[in-house]
C-alpha positions as CSV (number, residue, x, y, z in Angstrom):
1,M,7.9,3.0,14.3
2,E,10.5,0.2,14.4
3,V,7.7,-2.3,13.8
4,I,6.8,-0.6,10.5
5,F,10.4,-0.7,9.3
6,D,10.6,-4.4,10.2
7,L,7.4,-5.0,8.2
8,V,8.8,-3.2,5.2
9,K,12.1,-5.2,5.5
10,D,10.2,-8.5,5.8
11,I,8.1,-7.7,2.7
12,W,11.2,-6.7,0.7
13,D,13.1,-9.9,1.8
14,F,10.1,-11.9,0.7
15,M,10.0,-10.3,-2.7
16,K,13.8,-10.6,-3.1
17,V,14.0,-14.3,-2.1
18,R,11.0,-15.4,-4.2
19,E,11.6,-12.9,-7.0
20,K,8.2,-11.4,-6.8
21,Y,9.2,-7.9,-8.0
22,W,5.9,-7.5,-9.8
23,L,4.2,-7.0,-6.4
24,T,6.0,-3.7,-5.8
25,P,3.7,-1.5,-7.9
26,L,0.6,-3.2,-6.4
27,I,1.9,-2.7,-2.8
28,I,2.8,1.0,-3.5
29,T,-0.7,1.6,-5.0
30,I,-2.5,0.1,-2.1
31,V,-0.4,2.1,0.4
32,L,-1.0,5.3,-1.4
33,M,-4.7,4.7,-1.7
34,G,-4.8,3.9,2.1
35,A,-2.9,7.1,2.9
36,L,-5.2,9.1,0.7
37,I,-8.3,7.7,2.6
38,V,-6.7,8.4,6.0
39,Y,-5.6,11.9,5.2
40,T,-8.8,13.0,3.6
41,Q,-10.9,11.2,6.2
42,G,-12.7,9.1,3.6
43,S,-15.8,11.2,3.0
44,V,-14.4,13.2,0.1
45,V,-12.7,10.3,-1.7
46,A,-15.5,7.8,-1.3
47,P,-17.3,8.6,-4.7
48,F,-14.0,8.3,-6.6
49,I,-13.1,5.0,-5.0
50,Y,-16.6,3.7,-5.7
51,S,-16.2,4.5,-9.4
52,I,-12.8,2.7,-9.6
53,F,-14.3,-0.6,-8.6
């Protein structure tokens, strides 16, 4: 679990130092879509994700 917190801290430090705050909504969206796929086991969500792209 500590590895995940270190990763989040590194990403936040990267965005803060390089002033890439526009990446925040993109990262949040990708994480939420990934969590949705994992929690629903992919089969139910597949047609909806296909229609997005």
